[in-house]
C-alpha positions in Angstrom: 2.1 10.8 15.3 3.0 7.2 15.9 6.7 6.1 15.9 6.6 3.9 12.8 9.7 2.4 11.2 9.9 2.0 7.5 9.6 -1.8 7.6 6.3 -1.4 9.5 4.7 1.0 6.9 4.0 -1.5 4.1 2.0 -4.4 5.4 1.3 -6.4 2.3 0.8 -6.1 -1.5 -2.8 -6.1 -2.8 -3.3 -8.4 -5.7 -6.6 -7.7 -7.6 -7.6 -7.5 -11.2 -7.5 -3.7 -11.2 -4.1 -3.6 -9.5 -2.6 -6.1 -11.9 -3.9 -4.0 -14.9 -2.3 -0.9 -13.5 1.2 -2.5 -13.2 1.7 -1.8 -16.9 1.6 1.9 -16.0 4.1 1.3 -13.2 1.5 1.6 -10.4 1.7 -0.8 -7.5 -0.9 -1.2 -4.7 -0.1 -1.9 -1.1 -1.9 -2.1 2.2 -0.1 0.2 4.6 -0.2 1.2 8.3 -3.3 3.4 9.0 -1.1 6.1 10.6 1.4 6.3 7.7 1.5 9.4 5.6 2.6 9.8 1.9 6.1 10.8 2.8 6.6 7.7 5.0 5.2 5.4 2.3 7.5 6.9 -0.3 10.6 6.4 1.9 9.6 2.9 2.8 9.1 1.8 -0.8 12.5 3.3 -1.9 14.3 1.7 1.0 12.7 -1.8 0.7 13.1 -2.2 -3.1 16.5 -1.4 -4.6 16.6 0.9 -7.7 13.0 2.1 -7.3 12.2 5.8 -7.6 8.7 6.9 -6.5 6.9 9.6 -8.6 3.7 9.9 -6.5 1.7 8.2 -3.8 -2.1 8.1 -3.6 -3.8 6.9 -0.4 -7.3 5.8 0.6 -8.7 5.3 4.0 -11.1 2.3 4.2 -13.5 2.1 7.2 -14.2 -1.3 8.7 -17.3 -3.2 7.7 -20.2 -3.7 10.1 -20.4 -7.2 11.4 -22.8 -8.9 13.7 -22.3 -11.9 16.1 -25.6 -12.7 17.8 -27.0 -9.5 19.1 -23.6 -7.7 19.3 -22.7 -5.3 16.5 -19.2 -4.4 15.8 -16.8 -3.3 13.1 -13.8 -4.9 11.5 -10.5 -3.0 11.6 -10.1 0.0 9.3 -7.3 -0.2 6.7 -5.4 2.1 4.5 -4.5 1.5 0.9 -1.7 3.2 -1.1 -1.1 3.3 -4.9 2.5 4.0 -5.6 3.5 5.4 -9.1 7.1 4.9 -10.2 9.1 7.1 -12.5 9.7 5.9 -16.0 13.5 5.4 -15.4 12.9 3.3 -12.2 13.3 -0.4 -11.9 10.2 -2.6 -11.5 9.4 -4.1 -8.1 10.5 -7.8 -8.2 7.8 -8.8 -5.8 5.2 -8.5 -8.6 7.3 -10.1 -11.4 6.0 -13.6 -11.4 2.3 -12.8 -11.2 
């Protein structure tokens, strides 16, 4: 397993129509490090955002898309996406407040 610190786990928030709709149910979507597991993601969210308590974490591995440049075929980088569900008594994540 890679030596990943909690500030390296969460790479960026994902802002889509679906993720914005799920925010009402206290579900937030992030792009995370491909080697991070659910426990690491939970700890990172709770350390980075004050007053946040994580109920569950769902993860998805996304393979890179095939791309072509001339006669050379290759793939883009694979990514991992995490949907974090917060407990009802938890504070909301301020990062998503103004959206």
